[in-house]
C-alpha positions, 0 to 999 in steps of 0.5 A: 929484404932478406939481405937487410934482415940477414936471412940465410938458409935452404928453400926446398922447391917442388915441381914437375918436369913434363914429358917435353921438359917444361916445368909446371906446378912450382911451389916452395914446400919448405922455406926461410921467408923474407922473400927467399921462397918467392925468389926460389920459385921465380928462378925455377919457373924461368929456367930453360926446359930440362931433360925429361925423365925416362922409363923403358926408353920413353919420356915420362913426367917426373916430380922433383924437389930441389934445395936452393941455398941462400947464403950472404957474402961476407 
């Protein structure tokens, strides 16, 4: 749908990387619409486990905000 409407832009996705590297609480905090927000959330939810944050040598949960850029090919 975004391609038909020629929508481009950044979608900011917020999520939590747990102590084991699993991603939870995924949501788009700022988006462009036209299906891009849902696709950005889907991409983050289906990504492989991440490396967890570390503090004083121990793994900790970490909240992150990642911008995903949607750009149409010319």
